[in-house]
C-alpha positions in Angstrom: -64.0 -3.5 6.9 -64.6 -0.1 5.9 -63.9 3.1 8.1 -67.5 4.4 8.7 -66.2 7.1 10.9 -66.2 9.6 7.9 -70.1 8.9 7.8 -70.4 9.8 11.4 -70.8 6.3 12.7 -68.8 5.0 15.5 -67.6 1.5 16.2 -70.0 -0.1 18.7 -69.6 -3.3 20.7 -71.8 -6.1 20.1 -74.9 -6.6 22.9 -73.8 -9.2 25.3 -77.5 -9.7 26.6 -78.8 -10.6 23.1 -80.6 -13.8 23.3 -80.6 -14.8 19.8 -76.8 -15.4 19.5 -77.1 -19.3 19.7 -74.2 -20.8 18.4 -75.6 -24.6 18.5 -76.8 -25.2 14.6 -78.7 -28.2 15.9 -81.3 -25.8 17.8 -81.4 -23.6 15.0 -81.6 -26.0 11.7 -83.8 -28.5 11.2 -82.9 -32.1 10.2 -83.5 -33.9 7.2 -86.1 -36.7 7.7 -84.4 -38.9 4.9 -81.1 -38.7 5.4 -80.7 -37.0 9.0 -78.8 -34.3 7.4 -78.6 -31.1 9.7 -77.8 -27.6 8.1 -79.5 -24.2 6.7 -80.5 -26.2 3.4 -83.1 -28.4 5.4 -86.3 -26.8 4.9 -90.1 -28.0 5.2 -90.9 -28.9 1.6 -94.0 -30.1 0.1 -97.6 -30.0 0.9 -97.0 -31.6 4.3 -94.0 -29.6 5.4 -91.7 -32.6 5.6 -87.9 -30.9 6.4 -86.0 -32.1 3.6 -82.5 -31.2 2.2 -82.2 -30.4 -1.4 -80.9 -33.4 -2.2 -83.6 -35.8 -0.6 -86.2 -33.5 -2.0 -84.9 -34.2 -5.6 -85.1 -37.7 -4.8 -88.5 -37.7 -3.3 -90.0 -35.6 -6.1 -88.5 -37.9 -9.0 -86.2 -34.8 -10.4 -83.2 -37.1 -10.8 
């Protein structure tokens, strides 16, 4: 990590009361309705907003 003290910045500890620091990926990431994969690649795709991973989306759209 670069030393930023030359720019007048001092190191700071992260806020311990920050509520957005949830390490549980299941509560943050969606689950693919086709294969059940849970990850950041799963997005609501299509007009209906169906959560799909990129592989299942390609299969659903006939892109393979």
